[in-house]
DOTI-330856 format. One record per residue (C-alpha): chain; z, y, x; residue number from 0. Coordinates in Angstrom, 3 decimals. Layout:
{"A" {Z Y X} NUM}
...
! end
This chain:
{"A" {6.173 -22.682 -10.312} 0}
{"A" {3.545 -20.763 -8.421} 1}
{"A" {0.794 -23.194 -7.469} 2}
{"A" {0.934 -22.185 -3.834} 3}
{"A" {4.701 -22.523 -3.477} 4}
{"A" {7.417 -25.117 -3.831} 5}
{"A" {11.146 -24.981 -3.324} 6}
{"A" {13.749 -27.464 -2.190} 7}
{"A" {17.068 -27.574 -0.413} 8}
{"A" {17.572 -27.996 3.298} 9}
{"A" {21.144 -28.434 4.436} 10}
{"A" {22.356 -26.904 1.190} 11}
{"A" {20.353 -23.698 1.589} 12}
{"A" {17.627 -23.194 -0.968} 13}
{"A" {14.183 -22.451 0.468} 14}
{"A" {10.649 -22.071 -0.828} 15}
{"A" {7.275 -22.842 0.664} 16}
{"A" {4.294 -20.539 0.864} 17}
{"A" {1.027 -22.448 0.945} 18}
{"A" {-2.203 -21.475 2.651} 19}
{"A" {-4.533 -20.049 -0.046} 20}
{"A" {-7.460 -21.842 1.584} 21}
{"A" {-6.210 -25.287 2.635} 22}
{"A" {-3.129 -25.663 0.455} 23}
{"A" {-1.108 -26.708 3.506} 24}
{"A" {2.386 -25.325 3.980} 25}
{"A" {2.010 -21.954 5.654} 26}
{"A" {5.701 -21.070 5.915} 27}
{"A" {9.165 -21.842 4.627} 28}
{"A" {11.582 -19.032 3.827} 29}
{"A" {15.062 -18.585 2.328} 30}
{"A" {15.047 -18.486 -1.471} 31}
{"A" {17.854 -16.005 -1.959} 32}
{"A" {19.651 -15.797 -5.253} 33}
{"A" {20.882 -12.609 -6.904} 34}
{"A" {24.296 -12.802 -5.259} 35}
{"A" {22.772 -13.164 -1.796} 36}
{"A" {20.291 -10.344 -2.392} 37}
{"A" {22.885 -7.908 -3.712} 38}
{"A" {25.247 -8.830 -0.873} 39}
{"A" {22.543 -7.463 1.425} 40}
{"A" {22.637 -4.187 -0.508} 41}
{"A" {26.402 -4.007 -0.131} 42}
{"A" {26.148 -4.609 3.622} 43}
{"A" {23.525 -1.856 3.838} 44}
{"A" {25.856 0.447 1.919} 45}
{"A" {28.679 -0.311 4.342} 46}
{"A" {26.354 0.248 7.328} 47}
{"A" {25.108 3.613 6.050} 48}
{"A" {27.774 5.968 7.485} 49}
{"A" {27.330 4.655 11.035} 50}
{"A" {23.526 4.672 10.884} 51}
{"A" {23.438 8.157 9.326} 52}
{"A" {25.643 9.370 12.194} 53}
{"A" {23.197 8.238 14.900} 54}
{"A" {21.353 11.033 16.656} 55}
{"A" {17.652 11.690 16.095} 56}
{"A" {17.031 10.643 19.700} 57}
{"A" {18.732 7.289 19.132} 58}
{"A" {16.715 6.577 16.005} 59}
{"A" {13.521 7.648 17.772} 60}
{"A" {14.168 5.254 20.668} 61}
{"A" {14.829 2.290 18.372} 62}
{"A" {11.809 2.891 16.136} 63}
{"A" {9.529 3.212 19.167} 64}
{"A" {10.955 -0.007 20.579} 65}
{"A" {10.258 -1.737 17.245} 66}
{"A" {6.649 -0.504 17.459} 67}
{"A" {6.375 -2.018 20.942} 68}
{"A" {7.662 -5.381 19.687} 69}
{"A" {5.297 -5.360 16.719} 70}
{"A" {2.389 -4.881 19.084} 71}
{"A" {3.630 -7.527 21.531} 72}
{"A" {3.907 -10.135 18.766} 73}
{"A" {0.303 -9.755 17.619} 74}
{"A" {-0.556 -13.454 18.304} 75}
{"A" {2.354 -14.620 16.134} 76}
{"A" {1.393 -12.249 13.331} 77}
{"A" {-2.216 -13.450 13.590} 78}
{"A" {-1.057 -17.034 13.043} 79}
{"A" {1.259 -16.203 10.137} 80}
{"A" {-1.029 -13.792 8.295} 81}
{"A" {-4.021 -16.100 8.562} 82}
{"A" {-1.962 -18.911 7.030} 83}
{"A" {-0.027 -16.944 4.409} 84}
{"A" {-2.557 -14.404 3.105} 85}
{"A" {-5.945 -15.558 4.393} 86}
{"A" {-6.271 -12.542 6.688} 87}
{"A" {-9.281 -12.180 8.947} 88}
{"A" {-8.750 -11.187 12.563} 89}
{"A" {-9.968 -7.654 11.793} 90}
{"A" {-7.472 -7.290 8.964} 91}
{"A" {-4.560 -8.481 11.111} 92}
{"A" {-5.450 -5.985 13.833} 93}
{"A" {-5.788 -3.177 11.268} 94}
{"A" {-2.297 -4.029 10.001} 95}
{"A" {-0.845 -4.115 13.502} 96}
{"A" {-2.342 -0.716 14.306} 97}
{"A" {-1.099 0.822 11.048} 98}
{"A" {2.337 -0.770 11.396} 99}
{"A" {2.711 0.544 14.945} 100}
{"A" {1.499 3.993 13.883} 101}
{"A" {3.909 4.098 10.936} 102}
{"A" {6.861 3.273 13.193} 103}
{"A" {5.827 5.765 15.872} 104}
{"A" {5.254 8.511 13.308} 105}
{"A" {8.700 7.818 11.851} 106}
{"A" {10.134 8.046 15.364} 107}
{"A" {8.414 11.399 15.841} 108}
{"A" {9.796 12.957 12.657} 109}
{"A" {13.469 12.213 13.362} 110}
{"A" {13.823 15.775 14.688} 111}
{"A" {11.880 17.312 11.792} 112}
{"A" {14.352 16.482 9.031} 113}
{"A" {15.706 19.989 8.785} 114}
{"A" {16.245 22.642 6.172} 115}
{"A" {16.230 26.408 6.054} 116}
{"A" {18.376 29.499 5.966} 117}
{"A" {18.322 31.214 2.563} 118}
{"A" {18.946 34.976 2.255} 119}
{"A" {21.988 35.577 0.079} 120}
{"A" {22.562 38.491 -2.290} 121}
{"A" {26.292 38.255 -1.635} 122}
{"A" {27.662 40.287 1.318} 123}
{"A" {29.162 38.117 4.021} 124}
{"A" {27.551 34.884 2.793} 125}
{"A" {25.389 32.720 5.045} 126}
{"A" {23.424 30.234 2.895} 127}
{"A" {21.544 27.134 3.969} 128}
{"A" {19.589 24.244 2.472} 129}
{"A" {20.068 21.049 4.503} 130}
{"A" {18.317 17.725 3.999} 131}
{"A" {20.728 14.781 4.003} 132}
{"A" {20.076 11.016 3.974} 133}
{"A" {20.733 9.487 0.570} 134}
{"A" {22.128 6.027 1.357} 135}
{"A" {20.460 2.679 0.706} 136}
{"A" {16.685 2.780 0.156} 137}
{"A" {14.950 -0.221 -1.403} 138}
{"A" {11.346 -0.894 -0.388} 139}
{"A" {9.361 -3.470 -2.369} 140}
{"A" {6.493 -4.486 -0.106} 141}
{"A" {3.222 -6.219 -1.104} 142}
{"A" {1.348 -9.068 0.563} 143}
{"A" {-2.033 -7.440 1.095} 144}
{"A" {-1.148 -4.667 3.547} 145}
{"A" {1.250 -7.163 5.056} 146}
{"A" {2.434 -5.018 7.988} 147}
{"A" {0.986 -1.598 7.212} 148}
{"A" {2.760 -1.397 3.863} 149}
{"A" {5.934 -3.216 4.916} 150}
{"A" {6.433 -0.764 7.776} 151}
{"A" {5.656 2.153 5.476} 152}
{"A" {8.355 1.053 3.041} 153}
{"A" {11.199 1.377 5.561} 154}
{"A" {10.122 3.453 8.586} 155}
{"A" {10.580 6.977 7.208} 156}
{"A" {13.758 6.052 5.277} 157}
{"A" {15.282 4.750 8.521} 158}
{"A" {14.126 7.834 10.427} 159}
{"A" {15.865 10.027 7.839} 160}
{"A" {19.170 8.244 8.462} 161}
{"A" {19.136 5.890 5.478} 162}
{"A" {19.754 2.167 5.551} 163}
{"A" {17.072 -0.034 4.019} 164}
{"A" {16.515 -3.220 2.093} 165}
{"A" {12.974 -4.568 2.147} 166}
{"A" {12.170 -7.039 -0.577} 167}
{"A" {9.432 -9.211 0.942} 168}
{"A" {6.442 -10.501 -0.954} 169}
{"A" {6.642 -14.152 -1.965} 170}
{"A" {3.093 -14.508 -0.637} 171}
{"A" {3.890 -13.323 2.902} 172}
{"A" {7.593 -14.090 3.478} 173}
{"A" {7.412 -15.271 7.088} 174}
{"A" {5.238 -12.322 8.105} 175}
{"A" {7.708 -9.922 6.529} 176}
{"A" {10.694 -11.690 8.083} 177}
{"A" {9.050 -11.432 11.500} 178}
{"A" {8.491 -7.722 10.913} 179}
{"A" {12.189 -7.379 10.078} 180}
{"A" {13.023 -9.206 13.302} 181}
{"A" {10.999 -6.616 15.233} 182}
{"A" {13.352 -3.979 13.837} 183}
{"A" {16.572 -5.827 14.618} 184}
{"A" {15.393 -7.041 18.037} 185}
{"A" {14.664 -3.398 18.835} 186}
{"A" {18.345 -2.649 18.248} 187}
{"A" {18.435 -1.370 14.675} 188}
{"A" {21.565 -2.926 13.121} 189}
{"A" {20.720 -5.948 10.992} 190}
{"A" {22.678 -4.643 8.010} 191}
{"A" {20.756 -1.352 8.218} 192}
{"A" {17.331 -2.986 7.732} 193}
{"A" {17.649 -6.366 6.064} 194}
{"A" {14.787 -8.322 4.482} 195}
{"A" {15.185 -10.166 1.173} 196}
{"A" {13.043 -13.229 0.420} 197}
{"A" {13.028 -15.124 -2.857} 198}
{"A" {11.295 -17.925 -4.699} 199}
{"A" {8.506 -16.533 -6.938} 200}
{"A" {10.279 -17.863 -10.002} 201}
{"A" {13.237 -15.598 -9.264} 202}
{"A" {11.241 -12.490 -8.393} 203}
{"A" {11.716 -10.535 -11.617} 204}
{"A" {15.482 -11.137 -11.697} 205}
{"A" {15.882 -10.248 -8.009} 206}
{"A" {13.980 -6.973 -8.434} 207}
{"A" {15.996 -6.128 -11.553} 208}
{"A" {19.256 -6.709 -9.667} 209}
{"A" {18.199 -4.766 -6.568} 210}
{"A" {16.820 -1.732 -8.396} 211}
{"A" {19.858 -1.649 -10.701} 212}
{"A" {22.460 -1.943 -7.952} 213}
{"A" {24.617 1.171 -7.860} 214}
{"A" {24.389 1.453 -4.046} 215}
{"A" {20.579 1.711 -4.082} 216}
{"A" {19.711 5.406 -4.198} 217}
{"A" {15.919 5.392 -3.739} 218}
{"A" {13.204 2.888 -4.622} 219}
{"A" {9.666 2.678 -3.286} 220}
{"A" {7.181 0.164 -4.612} 221}
{"A" {3.617 -0.647 -3.647} 222}
{"A" {1.744 -3.011 -5.928} 223}
{"A" {0.148 -3.305 -9.326} 224}
{"A" {0.429 -0.625 -11.993} 225}
{"A" {1.804 -3.209 -14.421} 226}
{"A" {4.768 -4.092 -12.205} 227}
{"A" {5.161 -0.494 -11.046} 228}
{"A" {5.830 0.592 -14.611} 229}
{"A" {8.533 -2.075 -14.895} 230}
{"A" {10.177 -0.976 -11.633} 231}
{"A" {10.032 2.688 -12.659} 232}
{"A" {11.541 1.846 -16.044} 233}
{"A" {14.497 0.040 -14.509} 234}
{"A" {15.055 2.855 -12.021} 235}
{"A" {14.858 5.487 -14.753} 236}
{"A" {17.694 3.817 -16.635} 237}
{"A" {19.873 4.500 -13.597} 238}
{"A" {18.392 7.947 -12.800} 239}
{"A" {16.993 6.757 -9.473} 240}
{"A" {13.970 8.524 -7.975} 241}
{"A" {11.041 6.208 -7.261} 242}
{"A" {7.963 6.450 -5.075} 243}
{"A" {5.116 4.402 -6.556} 244}
{"A" {1.775 3.569 -4.939} 245}
{"A" {-0.083 1.482 -7.474} 246}
{"A" {-3.604 0.360 -8.349} 247}
{"A" {-6.897 2.154 -8.026} 248}
{"A" {-10.438 2.097 -9.366} 249}
{"A" {-11.996 4.138 -6.618} 250}
{"A" {-15.456 5.690 -6.675} 251}
{"A" {-17.814 6.533 -3.831} 252}
{"A" {-20.327 9.171 -4.925} 253}
{"A" {-23.627 9.471 -3.060} 254}
{"A" {-25.650 12.615 -3.768} 255}
{"A" {-29.383 13.057 -3.181} 256}
{"A" {-28.869 15.016 0.041} 257}
{"A" {-26.483 12.487 1.609} 258}
{"A" {-26.871 10.861 5.008} 259}
{"A" {-28.119 7.461 3.834} 260}
{"A" {-26.967 5.433 6.850} 261}
{"A" {-23.481 6.954 6.837} 262}
{"A" {-23.019 6.428 3.096} 263}
{"A" {-24.116 2.790 3.313} 264}
{"A" {-21.766 2.152 6.244} 265}
{"A" {-18.815 3.554 4.298} 266}
{"A" {-19.765 1.688 1.119} 267}
{"A" {-19.985 -1.692 2.861} 268}
{"A" {-16.667 -1.205 4.643} 269}
{"A" {-14.858 0.229 1.625} 270}
{"A" {-16.139 -2.417 -0.781} 271}
{"A" {-15.582 -5.566 1.247} 272}
{"A" {-12.830 -5.033 3.819} 273}
{"A" {-10.277 -7.826 3.284} 274}
{"A" {-12.355 -9.194 0.397} 275}
{"A" {-11.735 -6.021 -1.631} 276}
{"A" {-8.029 -6.822 -1.935} 277}
{"A" {-6.883 -3.274 -1.135} 278}
{"A" {-5.731 -0.531 -3.495} 279}
{"A" {-8.198 1.873 -1.813} 280}
{"A" {-11.175 -0.491 -2.182} 281}
{"A" {-14.439 1.084 -3.338} 282}
{"A" {-14.834 -0.432 -6.796} 283}
{"A" {-17.631 1.867 -7.991} 284}
{"A" {-20.729 3.203 -6.270} 285}
{"A" {-21.970 6.209 -8.258} 286}
{"A" {-25.387 7.123 -6.909} 287}
{"A" {-27.479 10.137 -7.835} 288}
{"A" {-30.832 8.937 -9.180} 289}
{"A" {-33.009 10.482 -6.462} 290}
{"A" {-31.447 8.415 -3.676} 291}
{"A" {-30.412 5.325 -5.659} 292}
{"A" {-33.298 2.960 -4.831} 293}
{"A" {-33.206 3.697 -1.099} 294}
{"A" {-29.415 3.354 -1.012} 295}
{"A" {-29.405 0.064 -2.920} 296}
{"A" {-32.075 -1.463 -0.717} 297}
{"A" {-30.162 -0.686 2.457} 298}
{"A" {-26.785 -1.581 0.949} 299}
{"A" {-28.044 -5.000 -0.175} 300}
{"A" {-29.466 -5.764 3.247} 301}
{"A" {-26.117 -5.007 4.851} 302}
{"A" {-24.113 -6.884 2.222} 303}
{"A" {-26.245 -10.024 2.497} 304}
{"A" {-25.583 -10.155 6.237} 305}
{"A" {-21.784 -10.213 5.924} 306}
{"A" {-20.242 -13.386 7.326} 307}
{"A" {-18.143 -15.338 4.812} 308}
{"A" {-16.070 -18.301 5.912} 309}
{"A" {-12.847 -19.897 7.020} 310}
{"A" {-11.012 -17.723 9.570} 311}
{"A" {-9.195 -20.864 10.764} 312}
{"A" {-12.512 -22.140 12.077} 313}
{"A" {-14.367 -18.925 12.872} 314}
{"A" {-12.450 -15.858 14.011} 315}
{"A" {-15.527 -13.657 13.551} 316}
{"A" {-15.870 -13.986 9.769} 317}
{"A" {-15.761 -10.713 7.836} 318}
{"A" {-14.769 -12.140 4.436} 319}
{"A" {-12.310 -14.987 3.919} 320}
{"A" {-10.955 -16.458 0.690} 321}
{"A" {-9.104 -14.558 -2.002} 322}
{"A" {-5.326 -14.764 -2.142} 323}
{"A" {-5.264 -17.450 -4.843} 324}
{"A" {-7.059 -19.206 -7.674} 325}
{"A" {-5.887 -16.829 -10.461} 326}
{"A" {-7.205 -13.810 -8.567} 327}
{"A" {-10.515 -15.525 -7.814} 328}
{"A" {-10.985 -16.484 -11.462} 329}
{"A" {-10.143 -12.939 -12.580} 330}
{"A" {-12.780 -11.450 -10.284} 331}
{"A" {-15.390 -13.955 -11.469} 332}
{"A" {-14.496 -13.260 -15.101} 333}
{"A" {-15.099 -9.528 -14.675} 334}
{"A" {-18.451 -10.131 -12.965} 335}
{"A" {-19.615 -12.598 -15.637} 336}
{"A" {-18.522 -10.309 -18.476} 337}
{"A" {-20.514 -7.415 -16.991} 338}
{"A" {-23.629 -9.583 -16.686} 339}
{"A" {-23.320 -10.676 -20.314} 340}
{"A" {-23.231 -7.004 -21.322} 341}
{"A" {-26.341 -6.012 -19.416} 342}
{"A" {-25.352 -5.516 -15.765} 343}
{"A" {-27.821 -6.836 -13.223} 344}
{"A" {-26.564 -9.198 -10.494} 345}
{"A" {-28.216 -8.137 -7.232} 346}
{"A" {-26.415 -10.511 -4.890} 347}
{"A" {-23.429 -12.853 -4.785} 348}
{"A" {-21.466 -13.666 -7.901} 349}
{"A" {-20.743 -17.254 -6.973} 350}
{"A" {-17.271 -18.725 -6.620} 351}
{"A" {-16.482 -21.716 -4.373} 352}
{"A" {-12.803 -22.493 -4.673} 353}
{"A" {-11.070 -19.259 -3.669} 354}
{"A" {-14.161 -17.963 -1.865} 355}
{"A" {-16.315 -15.352 -3.542} 356}
{"A" {-19.555 -14.185 -2.007} 357}
{"A" {-19.850 -10.394 -1.638} 358}
{"A" {-21.135 -9.348 -5.036} 359}
{"A" {-23.163 -6.310 -6.085} 360}
{"A" {-23.839 -5.412 -9.734} 361}
{"A" {-26.365 -2.779 -10.792} 362}
{"A" {-26.664 -0.956 -14.124} 363}
{"A" {-22.927 -1.079 -14.754} 364}
{"A" {-22.007 1.246 -17.596} 365}
{"A" {-18.807 2.640 -19.112} 366}
{"A" {-17.556 0.132 -21.654} 367}
{"A" {-17.845 -2.853 -19.341} 368}
{"A" {-14.446 -4.099 -18.195} 369}
{"A" {-15.499 -4.047 -14.553} 370}
{"A" {-16.174 -0.299 -14.805} 371}
{"A" {-12.495 0.317 -15.584} 372}
{"A" {-10.487 -2.653 -14.316} 373}
{"A" {-9.411 -3.225 -10.742} 374}
{"A" {-11.201 -6.350 -9.477} 375}
{"A" {-9.177 -7.003 -6.299} 376}
{"A" {-12.074 -9.048 -5.039} 377}
{"A" {-15.404 -8.536 -3.221} 378}
{"A" {-17.377 -7.222 -6.198} 379}
{"A" {-18.708 -3.672 -6.428} 380}
{"A" {-20.459 -1.899 -9.290} 381}
{"A" {-23.415 0.479 -9.050} 382}
{"A" {-23.974 3.204 -11.644} 383}
{"A" {-26.700 5.837 -11.462} 384}
{"A" {-25.833 9.486 -12.102} 385}
{"A" {-28.190 12.124 -13.517} 386}
{"A" {-26.681 14.899 -11.421} 387}
{"A" {-23.553 16.000 -9.604} 388}
{"A" {-21.497 16.802 -12.696} 389}
{"A" {-22.428 13.484 -14.314} 390}
{"A" {-21.314 11.668 -11.159} 391}
{"A" {-17.949 13.418 -11.121} 392}
{"A" {-17.401 12.834 -14.828} 393}
{"A" {-17.863 9.093 -14.314} 394}
{"A" {-15.597 9.105 -11.262} 395}
{"A" {-12.885 10.784 -13.349} 396}
{"A" {-13.405 8.321 -16.215} 397}
{"A" {-10.515 6.065 -15.220} 398}
{"A" {-6.795 5.727 -15.789} 399}
{"A" {-6.363 5.583 -12.017} 400}
{"A" {-6.416 8.376 -9.453} 401}
{"A" {-5.874 7.058 -5.943} 402}
{"A" {-8.865 7.559 -3.640} 403}
{"A" {-12.433 8.804 -3.841} 404}
{"A" {-15.341 9.557 -1.521} 405}
{"A" {-18.340 11.846 -1.756} 406}
{"A" {-21.363 11.850 0.531} 407}
{"A" {-23.416 15.036 0.794} 408}
{"A" {-24.582 17.410 3.499} 409}
{"A" {-23.326 20.354 1.428} 410}
{"A" {-19.650 20.466 2.379} 411}
{"A" {-19.008 23.581 0.289} 412}
{"A" {-20.241 21.733 -2.788} 413}
{"A" {-18.124 18.718 -1.848} 414}
{"A" {-14.985 20.842 -1.584} 415}
{"A" {-15.630 22.315 -5.026} 416}
{"A" {-16.046 18.808 -6.455} 417}
{"A" {-12.846 17.687 -4.740} 418}
{"A" {-10.986 20.468 -6.575} 419}
{"A" {-12.075 18.903 -9.891} 420}
{"A" {-11.591 15.277 -8.870} 421}
{"A" {-8.506 13.702 -10.437} 422}
{"A" {-7.536 11.782 -7.330} 423}
{"A" {-4.683 11.843 -4.846} 424}
{"A" {-7.122 11.434 -1.940} 425}
{"A" {-10.708 12.660 -1.596} 426}
{"A" {-12.774 11.887 1.510} 427}
{"A" {-15.932 13.888 2.227} 428}
{"A" {-18.509 11.781 4.085} 429}
{"A" {-15.945 9.037 4.685} 430}
{"A" {-14.848 5.747 3.108} 431}
{"A" {-12.370 5.463 0.226} 432}
{"A" {-10.354 3.115 2.416} 433}
{"A" {-8.800 5.671 4.746} 434}
{"A" {-5.243 6.714 5.575} 435}
{"A" {-3.261 7.787 8.628} 436}
{"A" {0.455 7.462 9.264} 437}
{"A" {1.088 11.225 9.343} 438}
{"A" {-1.001 12.231 6.320} 439}
{"A" {0.139 12.504 2.667} 440}
{"A" {-0.846 9.364 0.804} 441}
{"A" {-0.415 8.501 -2.858} 442}
{"A" {-2.042 8.768 -6.249} 443}
{"A" {-1.883 10.397 -9.653} 444}
{"A" {-2.193 9.045 -13.204} 445}
{"A" {-1.774 5.232 -13.234} 446}
{"A" {-2.000 5.115 -9.451} 447}
{"A" {1.603 6.303 -9.218} 448}
{"A" {3.472 9.332 -7.940} 449}
{"A" {5.148 10.610 -4.804} 450}
{"A" {3.760 10.601 -1.276} 451}
{"A" {4.142 8.373 1.743} 452}
{"A" {3.218 9.581 5.219} 453}
{"A" {5.047 11.458 7.969} 454}
{"A" {6.750 14.716 6.992} 455}
{"A" {5.296 14.437 3.482} 456}
{"A" {7.639 11.514 2.795} 457}
{"A" {10.812 13.264 3.980} 458}
{"A" {11.551 14.760 0.506} 459}
{"A" {11.216 11.287 -1.014} 460}
{"A" {14.088 9.880 1.068} 461}
{"A" {16.488 12.822 1.416} 462}
{"A" {18.550 15.062 -0.822} 463}
{"A" {18.803 18.825 -0.392} 464}
{"A" {22.347 20.074 0.003} 465}
{"A" {23.163 23.753 -0.524} 466}
{"A" {25.759 24.925 2.017} 467}
{"A" {27.329 28.382 2.374} 468}
{"A" {29.576 29.978 4.981} 469}
{"A" {31.660 32.740 3.422} 470}
{"A" {33.355 35.704 5.091} 471}
{"A" {36.058 37.493 3.063} 472}
{"A" {34.568 37.092 -0.382} 473}
{"A" {35.858 39.361 -3.166} 474}
{"A" {36.461 37.808 -6.566} 475}
{"A" {37.036 39.530 -9.960} 476}
{"A" {40.566 38.118 -10.311} 477}
! end
C-alpha cells in the first residue's frame, strides 16, 4: 500500500485516502473504482459519443467557456485541495488555475477550426474533400504535478473536437481531479461525455491496462514518467491505438558570455525551483560559458539562498514546499550525494528534513554523474562550465530526453542557428525552460515522448481524416 494512502469500505463502496505529503493527515477520500466500474465509464462514454459529436461548435464553445468560468470561481476550493493533496504553494495553484482556464478557453476557440480542405481531383466531375472527424472515446491519463493545467489539457481539445473523454485521475490528487471534472459537468457537458476515473494506487496498473485496452477507446494521451509512458504506449500499440505522450525531461539552460546576466539568473531561479523542481520542464542543468560562469554563479547563489522554504499551511508566501513524498525526496537526495562523492561541489542546500529539501546547487557536475542524466524531480540543479558555444550545445544534447531548453545570448541570429541543432521539442531564447501557452505546440522528442498538445496543433491528435468525394456521371471501364 502506498504510504500516503489507505483504503476501506464506506456503505459498501470501496474508497481510498490520499494523505497530506507534509503532515500525513487525510487530505481527501475518493472512490476506489475497480476494473468493471472503470470500463463501464468507457462504455457510457461510447454510448454518449454520437450525441456529443452532433453538437454544434457554438454549443461546445459555450460549455467549455462556462467550465473555464467555474474553474476560476472555485479557486479557493482548489487552493485547499491542492495544498493538502500535492503540497502546492499558492503560486503553483494560481499558475494551474490560469493554465487550466486558458486550456479550456483555447479549446472553446478552436471548435470552429476543426475543418479540412478541398482537394483537386484528376477525375472529371469529381469534387474531393478531406474532412476531420471526431474519433470516439479519448482516454487522458493525468498526472498530479500539473494538477489542473495537465488535467484540463488531457480532455479540453478532445471535447472541442467532438469526442467523449475519460480522464483517469492521479491517485495523488483524486479530489482535485474530481472537482475539475465537476466543473465540466456543472457547466453542462454531459457527465457520460467527460467522466473521471479514480482508483486505489494498488489497482493503478490494472486499471490503466483495462482502459487503454478497451475496444471503445480510440485515442490515448498520457503525461508522466518515461518509464510508465513506455508501458502505456506498448499496450496501445498492441491494439493499434495512436498515443500522445508527454514524458520526462532533463532540460538545459545555456548561458553564453554575451548574455544579459540579470535576465539569465531570473530565468534560472524560476525554472530550477518552481514547485520544488517537480515539473517536466524544470531546468535540471545550467550550462554556463566559462567567461560568464563566476559572475552568474555568484548572483544565482545569492538569489537561491533567499528563497523561502516552509509549510504552505502556515505561510502562504513560501516559494518552496515539501516534495510529493518520501520516495521522491530520498531519490533527489541520493542523486545529490552521488554527485558529491564523484567530485561535484555543493554550493548551497543539499539537506533533507523529512520531505523538505533546501534549494540545492551543485557545481563542477560532469557527464558520467547520474545527476547529469537523470531527472531529479526535486529542487536540485547542476552547473557545468562550457568551453564555447558548440561545447555547450553538445552537452545540452547529451541526454536521452528532448523536451525543453533555453539559451541566453544577445545574438539572436546565433541563438536561432543553435536552436536548429538542438534536439529538443521546445527551445526558448532568452526565456525560462518552464514555459508553455495553451495555443502553442507543446511536446518532446526522444524519451520525452511524441505528438503535440496545444490549440490547433492538437487537432490532428484527436481526429481522423476522412476522404469524401461527390461524383457527377462517372464513366467506368465496364
